[in-house]
C-alpha positions in Angstrom: 177.6 24.6 90.3 179.9 22.1 88.4 178.6 19.0 86.7 179.5 17.0 83.7 175.8 16.6 83.1 174.3 18.7 80.2 171.7 21.4 81.6 168.2 20.8 81.2 167.5 24.2 80.4 169.3 27.1 78.6 168.2 30.7 80.3 167.8 33.2 77.6 167.4 37.3 77.9 165.4 38.3 75.0 164.8 41.9 73.7 163.8 44.0 70.8 160.5 43.5 68.8 159.1 41.1 66.2 161.7 42.8 63.7 164.7 43.0 65.5 164.8 40.2 68.4 167.7 39.2 70.3 168.5 36.6 72.2 171.3 36.6 74.7 172.2 33.3 76.8 172.6 34.2 80.7 172.7 31.1 82.3 171.5 27.1 82.6 169.2 24.9 84.5 169.7 21.1 85.7 166.8 19.4 87.7 167.1 18.2 91.3 168.0 14.6 91.8 164.2 14.1 92.9 162.6 15.5 89.9 161.1 18.5 92.0 162.4 21.7 90.4 165.6 23.4 89.0 168.8 24.6 90.5 169.4 27.5 88.2 172.7 29.1 87.6 172.4 32.7 86.0 175.8 34.7 84.9 173.7 37.9 84.4 170.1 39.4 85.0 168.5 41.6 82.4 167.5 45.2 83.7 164.6 44.9 80.5 163.2 42.4 78.6 162.3 38.6 79.7 163.9 35.6 80.5 163.3 32.6 78.4 164.4 29.1 79.6 164.6 26.8 76.6 165.7 23.1 75.8 169.0 22.8 74.4 169.6 22.6 70.7 172.1 20.7 68.9 172.4 23.4 66.1 173.1 26.1 68.8 176.7 28.0 68.3 179.5 27.5 71.1 178.3 30.8 72.5 174.7 29.8 73.0 173.7 32.6 70.9 170.3 32.2 68.6 168.7 34.6 66.2 165.3 34.3 65.5 
């Protein structure tokens, strides 16, 4: 999907436990024009861990990586 609109959500795969948790950006989501659902684009699918969708934050780096 090519769009100039910023995504509504960023998809991350989250692995590890409380002491060592790693968040890796794997995709984005845009709302449908009618507001009922999202178009999701994933660059990768995690084999383990979980997928977390969060709103974009201004302080995220250009690579989308965040640390917890």
